[in-house]
LONULO-293443 format. One record per residue: residue in one letter; x, y, z of N, C-alpha, C in turn. Coordinates in pm, whole numbers, padded with zeros to 5 digits, always signed. Layout:
<nodes>
AXYZXYZXYZ/...
</nodes>
This chain:
<nodes>
M+25662+36365+16434+25557+36280+16377+25588+36258+16230/E+25664+36155+16198+25712+36133+16063+25599+36116+15963/N+25487+36058+16006+25374+36036+15916+25325+36167+15858/T+25310+36267+15943+25259+36395+15897+25359+36463+15804/K+25487+36445+15831+25589+36504+15744+25585+36438+15606/S+25555+36308+15602+25548+36239+15474+25438+36297+15386/L+25323+36326+15446+25214+36384+15369+25248+36525+15325/R+25311+36601+15413+25349+36738+15373+25453+36734+15262/N+25542+36636+15265+25639+36620+15157+25568+36585+15026/W+25461+36501+15038+25384+36464+14919+25317+36588+14860/L+25262+36671+14946+25198+36794+14899+25300+36885+14830/S+25419+36894+14887+25524+36978+14828+25567+36922+14693/A+25573+36789+14683+25617+36726+14559+25519+36750+14444/M+25392+36779+14478+25293+36805+14374+25316+36939+14306/E+25394+37026+14373+25431+37158+14319+25307+37237+14275/L+25206+37237+14361+25085+37313+14332+25111+37461+14353/S+25049+37544+14270+25062+37689+14286+24953+37742+14378/H+24878+37652+14440+24766+37687+14525+24749+37577+14628/P+24670+37601+14734+24644+37492+14829+24575+37375+14761/L+24587+37257+14821+24523+37137+14767+24372+37158+14762/V+24309+37125+14651+24165+37136+14636+24107+36996+14609/I+24023+36950+14703+23951+36825+14690+23806+36861+14661/A+23749+36808+14555+23613+36848+14518+23538+36731+14456/G+23405+36742+14460+23321+36637+14404+23191+36629+14480/P+23101+36543+14438+22967+36539+14497+22966+36483+14639/C+22869+36529+14717+22848+36471+14849+22832+36321+14834/S+22749+36279+14739+22724+36137+14716+22744+36102+14569/A+22807+35987+14545+22806+35930+14410+22665+35879+14385/E+22601+35929+14280+22461+35894+14255+22448+35795+14138/T+22512+35829+14028+22511+35742+13909+22649+35749+13846/E+22678+35654+13758+22807+35658+13688+22816+35783+13602/E+22709+35818+13535+22709+35936+13450+22736+36063+13531/Q+22674+36071+13649+22695+36189+13734+22841+36202+13778/V+22900+36093+13825+23038+36096+13872+23134+36137+13760/L+23116+36076+13642+23205+36105+13530+23189+36249+13480/K+23065+36297+13475+23041+36433+13428+23105+36535+13521/I+23089+36516+13652+23149+36608+13749+23301+36600+13740/A+23355+36480+13727+23501+36463+13720+23559+36540+13602/H+23497+36529+13487+23547+36598+13368+23535+36750+13382/Q+23430+36796+13449+23418+36941+13473+23523+36989+13573/L+23551+36907+13674+23652+36945+13774+23792+36946+13714/K+23813+36869+13610+23943+36864+13545+23981+37001+13489/Q+23881+37086+13465+23906+37220+13412+23925+37323+13523/T+23930+37279+13649+23946+37370+13763+24079+37342+13833/D+24098+37404+13948+24219+37379+14028+24210+37252+14112/A+24098+37182+14103+24084+37059+14181+24185+36954+14137/T+24246+36889+14234+24343+36782+14208+24285+36646+14246/V+24188+36650+14338+24131+36527+14393+23980+36525+14371/L+23930+36412+14324+23786+36390+14309+23736+36314+14431/R+23644+36375+14505+23585+36310+14621+23440+36271+14589/A+23393+36164+14652+23253+36126+14641+23219+36031+14754/G+23103+36052+14816+23059+35963+14922+22998+35837+14863/I+23051+35723+14901+23002+35594+14853+22905+35534+14955/W+22948+35535+15079+22862+35496+15191+22830+35622+15268/K+22703+35652+15288+22663+35779+15348+22589+35755+15480/P+22660+35758+15591+22591+35744+15721+22508+35868+15748/R+22377+35853+15758+22288+35967+15777+22245+35978+15923/T+22211+36098+15964+22167+36120+16101+22042+36040+16131/R+21950+36034+16034+21826+35959+16053+21806+35864+15935/P+21750+35745+15961+21726+35649+15851+21618+35700+15757/G+21619+35646+15637+21518+35686+15539+21571+35779+15434/N+21684+35848+15464+21748+35934+15365+21842+35848+15279/F+21884+35903+15167+21975+35831+15077+22106+35799+15150/E+22143+35672+15152+22260+35629+15229+22371+35574+15141/G+22374+35619+15016+22484+35584+14928+22457+35463+14840/V+22530+35457+14729+22511+35347+14634+22590+35223+14673/G+22683+35238+14767+22764+35125+14808+22881+35099+14716/A+22936+34980+14724+23062+34945+14656+23058+34967+14505/L+22939+34963+14445+22928+34987+14301+22989+35121+14262/G+22975+35220+14348+23028+35354+14319+23179+35358+14310/L+23248+35263+14372+23394+35260+14365+23442+35237+14222/K+23366+35160+14146+23400+35137+14005+23388+35267+13925/W+23291+35349+13962+23273+35477+13893+23390+35570+13924/L+23436+35570+14049+23553+35651+14085+23676+35603+14009/Q+23690+35473+14000+23804+35415+13930+23804+35457+13782/K+23686+35455+13722+23674+35493+13581+23702+35643+13563/A+23653+35724+13656+23677+35868+13650+23827+35898+13661/K+23895+35822+13745+24039+35839+13761+24113+35805+13631/Q+24070+35698+13565+24133+35657+13440+24111+35760+13329/E+23992+35820+13327+23959+35913+13219+24016+36054+13241/T+24030+36096+13367+24070+36235+13394+24207+36250+13459/G+24256+36144+13522+24383+36154+13592+24370+36214+13731/L+24249+36248+13772+24228+36302+13906+24252+36194+14011/I+24309+36235+14124+24323+36146+14239+24183+36125+14299/T+24157+36009+14356+24023+35982+14410+24023+35973+14562/A+23907+36006+14621+23893+36004+14766+23751+35965+14805/T+23739+35889+14913+23608+35856+14967+23617+35830+15117/E+23501+35831+15183+23494+35806+15327+23484+35657+15355/V+23553+35613+15459+23542+35474+15504+23499+35474+15651/A+23411+35379+15685+23358+35377+15822+23379+35244+15892/N+23442+35148+15824+23474+35020+15888+23581+34949+15805/A+23627+34836+15854+23736+34764+15788+23695+34712+15650/N+23569+34675+15635+23521+34627+15505+23527+34738+15400/H+23489+34860+15439+23500+34975+15349+23645+34995+15306/V+23735+34983+15402+23878+35000+15373+23923+34897+15269/D+23887+34771+15291+23927+34663+15200+23877+34689+15059/L+23751+34730+15046+23693+34756+14914+23757+34877+14847/A+23781+34982+14925+23843+35103+14870+23984+35075+14819/L+24059+34997+14896+24195+34964+14854+24195+34878+14728/K+24099+34786+14718+24090+34700+14600+24057+34780+14474/H+23991+34895+14492+23957+34981+14378+24053+35099+14365/D+24168+35087+14433+24277+35184+14419+24235+35328+14449/V+24151+35347+14551+24118+35482+14597+24244+35540+14663/D+24278+35663+14630+24404+35722+14675+24398+35781+14815/I+24283+35842+14849+24267+35909+14978+24145+35853+15049/L+24164+35810+15172+24052+35760+15252+24035+35855+15371/W+23911+35902+15389+23892+35987+15507+23797+35920+15605/V+23819+35954+15732+23737+35902+15841+23640+36013+15880/G+23510+35983+15878+23409+36084+15901+23393+36123+16047/A+23323+36233+16069+23305+36288+16204+23232+36191+16295/R+23133+36119+16240+23058+36025+16323+23143+35904+16361/T+23243+35875+16280+23332+35763+16309+23439+35802+16410/T+23490+35923+16398+23598+35970+16486+23556+35967+16633/V+23426+35977+16660+23381+35979+16799+23396+35843+16867/S+23419+35737+16791+23427+35603+16850+23568+35546+16841/P+23643+35544+16950+23778+35486+16948+23779+35341+16900/F+23670+35266+16927+23664+35127+16884+23667+35116+16731/I+23583+35197+16666+23576+35191+16519+23704+35249+16458/V+23754+35358+16517+23879+35416+16467+23991+35313+16472/Q+23998+35238+16582+24104+35137+16594+24087+35028+16490/E+23963+34990+16462+23936+34888+16359+23986+34936+16223/I+23959+35060+16190+24003+35115+16061+24155+35130+16059/A+24212+35176+16171+24358+35192+16179+24428+35058+16160/D+24372+34952+16219+24431+34818+16202+24422+34774+16056/A+24311+34805+15991+24293+34766+15851+24387+34842+15758/L+24432+34960+15802+24519+35044+15719+24666+35037+15764/K+24697+34947+15852+24831+34941+15909+24939+34941+15802/G+25030+35039+15810+25143+35046+15718+25110+35094+15578/T+24986+35138+15554+24947+35176+15419+25021+35302+15371/D+25039+35309+15240+25098+35428+15180+24990+35520+15125/K+24864+35481+15142+24754+35567+15101+24745+35687+15194/I+24684+35795+15146+24664+35912+15230+24541+35889+15317/V+24553+35916+15446+24442+35901+15540+24417+36035+15607/L+24294+36084+15597+24256+36212+15656+24149+36187+15762/V+24166+36247+15879+24075+36225+15991+23993+36350+16016/K+23862+36340+15999+23775+36454+16029+23762+36472+16180/N+23737+36598+16221+23715+36621+16363+23587+36550+16409/P+23579+36511+16536+23457+36448+16587+23340+36545+16583/V+23219+36492+16591+23099+36574+16584+23100+36681+16693/N+23137+36643+16814+23139+36737+16926+23276+36801+16942/P+23281+36922+16997+23409+36994+17011+23499+36933+17118/D+23564+36825+17083+23648+36750+17177+23786+36729+17115/L+23880+36815+17150+24014+36808+17093+24082+36676+17126/A+24066+36628+17249+24132+36503+17290+24085+36385+17205/L+23957+36381+17172+23903+36273+17090+23962+36278+16949/W+23977+36397+16896+24037+36415+16763+24183+36372+16764/L+24256+36420+16864+24398+36382+16877+24413+36231+16893/G+24323+36172+16972+24330+36028+16996+24315+35949+16867/A+24224+35993+16780+24206+35925+16652+24331+35936+16567/V+24389+36057+16562+24513+36078+16486+24623+35987+16538/E+24635+35978+16670+24742+35898+16731+24724+35749+16703/R+24599+35703+16690+24576+35562+16658+24628+35528+16517/F+24608+35619+16423+24660+35596+16287+24812+35609+16285/Y+24862+35702+16364+25007+35717+16374+25069+35588+16429/A+25005+35530+16530+25056+35406+16590+25047+35289+16493/S+24956+35298+16396+24943+35191+16295+25035+35214+16175/D+25127+35309+16189+25227+35335+16086+25165+35375+15952/V+25060+35457+15958+25004+35514+15836+25105+35615+15782/K+25144+35600+15657+25256+35678+15603+25223+35825+15579/K+25099+35851+15535+25061+35988+15499+24932+36023+15573/L+24945+36109+15673+24834+36136+15764+24804+36285+15770/G+24675+36320+15767+24633+36459+15780+24496+36465+15845/V+24443+36587+15862+24312+36603+15926+24223+36696+15845/I+24093+36680+15867+23993+36766+15801+23910+36833+15909/H+23899+36964+15899+23817+37043+15991+23681+37066+15926/R+23575+37006+15985+23442+37017+15927+23341+37081+16021/G+23390+37138+16131+23302+37206+16225+23241+37112+16327/F+23171+37172+16426+23122+37096+16540+22974+37125+16565/S+22904+37021+16606+22761+37036+16634+22739+37122+16759/T+22626+37191+16761+22587+37269+16878+22436+37274+16884/Y+22383+37279+17006+22237+37286+17019+22187+37427+16998/E+22279+37524+17000+22240+37663+16979+22226+37691+16829/K+22133+37778+16796+22112+37815+16656+22216+37920+16616/T+22293+37891+16512+22393+37985+16462+22379+37995+16310/R+22463+38076+16249+22457+38090+16104+22520+37971+16032/Y+22580+37880+16109+22648+37764+16050+22570+37636+16077/R+22586+37541+15988+22532+37408+16014+22611+37343+16128/N+22743+37361+16121+22833+37314+16228+22929+37428+16261/N+22933+37468+16387+23019+37580+16426+23165+37550+16394/P+23237+37646+16334+23378+37619+16301+23468+37600+16423/E+23443+37678+16531+23527+37666+16652+23675+37666+16611/W+23718+37772+16546+23852+37779+16486+23964+37747+16585/Q+23942+37776+16713+24050+37758+16809+24088+37611+16825/I+23993+37520+16802+24023+37378+16820+24124+37327+16716/P+24102+37351+16586+24206+37309+16491+24338+37385+16509/I+24330+37511+16556+24453+37585+16584+24531+37515+16696/D+24458+37471+16800+24523+37397+16909+24582+37266+16858/L+24512+37201+16766+24562+37076+16708+24693+37102+16633/Q+24696+37210+16556+24818+37243+16482+24933+37280+16574/N+24901+37345+16685+25006+37380+16781+25071+37255+16839/K+24989+37149+16855+25043+37024+16909+25119+36945+16803/F+25065+36943+16680+25128+36872+16569+25146+36969+16452/P+25248+37054+16456+25265+37158+16353+25289+37104+16212/D+25332+36980+16199+25355+36922+16066+25233+36850+16011/L+25123+36850+16086+25003+36779+16043+24926+36863+15942/P+24915+36818+15816+24839+36894+15717+24694+36909+15759/L+24641+37030+15740+24505+37063+15784+24423+37110+15666/I+24310+37045+15644+24222+37075+15531+24085+37119+15583/L+24030+37222+15522+23897+37270+15561+23788+37206+15477/D+23681+37166+15543+23559+37121+15475+23452+37229+15498/P+23449+37333+15414+23356+37444+15436+23211+37405+15412/S+23189+37302+15333+23053+37261+15298+22976+37217+15422/H+23039+37134+15506+22970+37085+15625+22964+37191+15735/I+23059+37282+15737+23051+37392+15833+22937+37485+15794/A+22929+37519+15668+22832+37618+15622+22690+37562+15620/G+22674+37445+15557+22540+37391+15539+22462+37463+15431/R+22523+37567+15375+22461+37642+15265+22574+37703+15182/R+22549+37720+15054+22658+37754+14963+22703+37900+14969/D+22620+37990+15022+22652+38133+15012+22765+38178+15103/I+22804+38098+15203+22913+38142+15292+23037+38053+15279/I+23039+37967+15177+23155+37879+15158+23281+37959+15128/F+23269+38062+15044+23387+38139+15007+23453+38202+15129/E+23375+38266+15215+23435+38335+15330+23502+38236+15426/L+23445+38116+15438+23508+38014+15522+23642+37970+15464/C+23645+37953+15332+23771+37915+15265+23876+38023+15283/Q+23836+38149+15272+23932+38258+15288+23988+38262+15428/T+23902+38240+15528+23949+38235+15666+24050+38123+15684/A+24021+38007+15626+24113+37894+15637+24249+37926+15576/L+24250+37989+15460+24377+38025+15396+24451+38128+15479/D+24377+38220+15542+24441+38319+15629+24505+38253+15750/L+24453+38136+15787+24508+38061+15900+24607+37953+15855/N+24649+37963+15728+24753+37875+15672+24711+37728+15661/Y+24584+37703+15634+24541+37566+15607+24608+37517+15478/D+24622+37386+15467+24691+37327+15353+24600+37300+15234/G+24470+37297+15257+24381+37265+15146+24235+37281+15181/L+24150+37254+15082+24005+37269+15094+23938+37145+15038/M+23830+37101+15103+23746+36994+15050+23607+37052+15031/V+23569+37076+14906+23445+37146+14875+23352+37055+14796/E+23231+37038+14844+23134+36953+14775+23082+37024+14649/T+23093+36957+14534+23053+37016+14406+22966+36920+14327/H+22873+36977+14253+22776+36899+14176+22732+36985+14058/Y+22713+36925+13942+22674+37005+13825+22529+37056+13837/D+22451+36992+13926+22312+37035+13949+22283+37027+14099/P+22343+37119+14177+22337+37109+14324+22197+37100+14381/D+22104+37177+14326+21969+37180+14383+21898+37046+14376/N+21941+36962+14284+21878+36830+14269+21969+36715+14314/A+22070+36749+14393+22158+36644+14447+22078+36554+14541/W+22118+36429+14551+22044+36331+14632+22071+36347+14781/S+22175+36423+14817+22204+36447+14958+22272+36584+14973/D+22242+36653+15083+22304+36782+15117+22306+36881+15000/A+22192+36897+14935+22184+36983+14817+22222+37128+14846/A+22181+37180+14961+22199+37322+14990+22345+37364+15004/Q+22434+37270+15035+22573+37306+15063+22668+37277+14947/Q+22616+37232+14834+22703+37202+14721+22704+37317+14620/I+22817+37332+14551+22832+37436+14448+22868+37369+14316/T+22858+37442+14208+22894+37386+14077+23045+37393+14057/P+23100+37309+13969+23242+37319+13936+23280+37458+13885/A+23190+37523+13811+23217+37658+13760+23231+37757+13875/T+23145+37744+13976+23154+37832+14094+23284+37805+14169/L+23320+37678+14180+23446+37642+14246+23563+37706+14173/D+23561+37700+14041+23670+37756+13960+23686+37906+13986/K+23574+37977+13988+23578+38122+14014+23625+38149+14156/M+23578+38069+14250+23613+38088+14389+23764+38073+14412/T+23823+37971+14353+23966+37949+14374+24051+38059+14311/V+23998+38122+14207+24067+38237+14146+24059+38359+14238/D+23943+38378+14301+23919+38496+14384+23983+38487+14522/L+24009+38367+14570+24068+38351+14703+24208+38410+14707/R+24238+38475+14820+24370+38537+14837+24457+38447+14924/I+24576+38417+14874+24671+38338+14951+24773+38435+15011/R+24768+38446+15142+24855+38542+15210+24990+38478+15243/K+25089+38565+15268+25220+38516+15309+25206+38449+15445/Q+25273+38332+15460+25271+38267+15590+25361+38339+15689/E+25475+38379+15644+25569+38455+15726+25642+38553+15636/G+25671+38671+15689+25745+38769+15611+25891+38769+15651/D+25979+38784+15551+26122+38787+15580+26170+38929+15609/A+26094+39026+15565+26138+39165+15583+26139+39202+15731/V+26241+39274+15772+26256+39314+15912+26139+39402+15955/E+26097+39493+15867+25987+39583+15901+25859+39506+15930/F+25831+39405+15844+25711+39324+15864+25715+39252+15998/N+25828+39187+16027+25841+39111+16151+25829+39200+16274/N+25885+39321+16266+25877+39414+16378+25733+39458+16403/K+25662+39490+16295+25522+39533+16308+25436+39420+16363/L+25461+39299+16310+25384+39183+16355+25409+39157+16504/A+25535+39165+16545+25569+39141+16686+25503+39246+16776/T+25498+39369+16729+25436+39476+16807+25287+39450+16825/L+25221+39417+16716+25076+39391+16723+25045+39270+16811/R+25128+39168+16802+25106+39049+16885+25128+39081+17033/T+25223+39167+17060+25245+39209+17198+25124+39285+17251/Q+25067+39370+17166+24948+39444+17207+24834+39349+17241/I+24819+39244+17160+24715+39144+17190+24743+39075+17323/D+24871+39042+17348+24907+38978+17475+24870+39065+17594/V+24894+39194+17581+24861+39288+17689+24711+39292+17714/I+24634+39301+17605+24488+39305+17617+24434+39175+17676/D+24492+39062+17635+24449+38933+17689+24469+38927+17841/R+24582+38977+17887+24606+38979+18032+24505+39069+18103/Q+24472+39181+18039+24374+39272+18097+24236+39206+18105/L+24202+39130+18000+24076+39058+18000+24066+38961+18117/I+24174+38886+18140+24175+38789+18250+24164+38859+18384/D+24237+38970+18398+24230+39046+18524+24088+39099+18547/S+24026+39151+18441+23890+39206+18453+23790+39096+18489/L+23804+38978+18426+23714+38867+18459+23734+38820+18603/G+23859+38820+18647+23886+38784+18787+23819+38881+18883/N+23828+39010+18852+23764+39112+18936+23612+39095+18935/R+23557+39064+18819+23411+39045+18808+23365+38929+18896/M+23441+38820+18896+23401+38705+18976+23416+38730+19126/R+23511+38814+19162+23524+38849+19304+23402+38929+19351/I+23350+39015+19262+23226+39088+19294+23109+38991+19301/A+23108+38892+19210+23002+38790+19213+23003+38714+19345/D+23123+38690+19400+23134+38624+19531+23066+38707+19639/K+23087+38838+19632+23026+38928+19732+22873+38929+19718/I+22827+38926+19592+22682+38922+19568+22624+38791+19623/G+22698+38681+19602+22654+38552+19654+22642+38554+19806/L+22736+38617+19873+22733+38627+20019+22612+38709+20064/L+22585+38817+19993+22471+38902+20026+22339+38827+20007/K+22328+38751+19898+22207+38672+19873+22189+38564+19979/K+22300+38506+20023+22292+38402+20126+22236+38459+20256/K+22282+38578+20294+22237+38640+20419+22090+38678+20413/N+22042+38709+20291+21903+38755+20277+21811+38650+20216/N+21864+38526+20203+21784+38414+20152+21720+38446+20016/V+21804+38496+19923+21758+38535+19790+21811+38433+19688/A+21728+38398+19590+21768+38301+19488+21886+38354+19406/I+21970+38261+19360+22088+38300+19282+22048+38363+19150/L+21961+38293+19074+21926+38342+18940+21819+38449+18949/Q+21850+38566+18897+21756+38678+18888+21736+38707+18739/T+21632+38647+18681+21611+38649+18536+21601+38790+18480/K+21530+38877+18548+21512+39014+18499+21647+39084+18486/R+21728+39071+18589+21861+39134+18589+21948+39077+18475/W+21942+38944+18458+22022+38878+18353+21982+38928+18215/N+21852+38938+18190+21805+38986+18059+21846+39131+18034/E+21846+39212+18139+21890+39352+18126+22037+39359+18087/I+22119+39278+18153+22263+39276+18122+22285+39232+17977/L+22215+39125+17938+22234+39070+17804+22195+39171+17697/G+22080+39236+17714+22036+39336+17617+22133+39451+17604/K+22182+39497+17719+22277+39609+17720+22408+39571+17652/M+22457+39450+17680+22585+39408+17623+22576+39385+17471/I+22460+39338+17425+22441+39319+17281+22450+39453+17209/L+22386+39555+17266+22392+39689+17207+22534+39745+17208/E+22602+39729+17320+22741+39779+17328+22832+39699+17236/G+22802+39571+17220+22881+39490+17128+22867+39538+16985/E+22745+39573+16946+22722+39625+16811+22801+39753+16786/E+22809+39836+16888+22884+39961+16875+23033+39936+16856/N+23078+39818+16901+23221+39782+16888+23243+39677+16778/N+23145+39666+16687+23156+39574+16573+23172+39428+16618/L+23100+39391+16725+23100+39254+16775+22962+39194+16750/S+22957+39076+16691+22830+39015+16653+22749+38975+16776/E+22618+38971+16757+22528+38927+16865+22562+38784+16907/E+22592+38699+16808+22626+38560+16837+22747+38551+16930/F+22847+38634+16904+22967+38635+16987+22936+38682+17128/I+22861+38791+17139+22827+38848+17270+22747+38747+17352/L+22650+38681+17288+22569+38582+17359+22656+38468+17412/K+22748+38419+17328+22834+38308+17368+22924+38348+17486/I+22984+38467+17477+23074+38514+17582+22999+38536+17712/Y+22885+38607+17706+22816+38642+17830+22741+38526+17892/K+22701+38428+17811+22644+38307+17870+22751+38234+17951/A+22872+38230+17899+22982+38166+17971+23017+38243+18099/I+23022+38376+18087+23051+38459+18205+22942+38443+18310/H+22815+38443+18265+22703+38429+18358+22707+38295+18429/Q+22740+38188+18355+22748+38056+18416+22859+38051+18521/E+22974+38111+18490+23084+38114+18586+23044+38193+18711/S+22969+38303+18691+22922+38384+18803+22827+38304+18892/I+22736+38227+18829+22645+38143+18906+22722+38038+18985/N+22824+37980+18923+22907+37880+18991+22974+37939+19115/H+23024+38061+19100+23089+38129+19214+22988+38153+19326/Q+22869+38200+19290+22768+38229+19391+22719+38102+19459/K+22704+37993+19382+22666+37865+19442+22767+37821+19547/K+22893+37836+19514+22999+37795+19605+22991+37874+19734/V+22969+38005+19724+22959+38090+19843+22838+38052+19927/I+22724+38033+19862+22599+38001+19934+22605+37864+20001/N+22674+37769+19939+22679+37633+19994+22789+37614+20098/E+22871+37713+20117+22978+37702+20216+22922+37710+20359/
</nodes>
């Protein structure tokens, strides 16, 4: 995928001593606000100034961006600070306006990625561009939809292509605004190893107190950069106030983050790593075998229920299992959220097995 290599080459050419840092307000609010934040970010590790110009909101009535006027503010901030600029585009008209105002990085938002029709419209508008294009994951945890969007830009000969991981919506209540679902971007990287991957911790967290830990996890997984929403007065931001941090906090955070070795050259390190990975492989096989055995027992239970005309779902029994597993999970340093997710999936598979037996 030559497009992805071009962007990685661009990142290498910048000779940064740290991962790429994209920062700036969720929304461009006023010219004064954009310029003030830009000058404060100039004193940090941030290389790119981001700001939302058009803000597609979940529900109408909320602030939906200043529109094209904000592009002039980004342009002025770029002239005064030398920072690269970035904004979200959601249609061909946005692309045309952003290009006319020399925006360097255009990203496609999560709500846009879900629609192949709109993605194709934007890809056609950007055909052959040398601008950087970053594709956020779709709102729902759908790897194929994300890959499809990337492939549309690749087919349009976008020269510098990357992706942004901003988490996924879920109806379940969790500690995140959008669940990270780390395995999905990992699967994306396995398919396109040269595709630069950037974390958007602000949208995953939905609150500023867990942004640091998300960034550290991303660096541990060898992400190429971070996109962090920053504002000099976060509590009074016009949109997504709870998830924004100050440039000063960003500066401290980037100093405190640990950048681990991607691969070790030492023989001892490689041997230890190979041993530990082998141990994980063994345990994974054991897990699959144990789950297979559990479902075979579920089949027998289904047969017994069929003979005695008993309903599949036994709520009291299910609640007992769940309570017991949560306690045992705590003893093994496993979060309640993790145990609930795992055992709900196991329970659903068990019900499916019993349904199949009863309906035969």
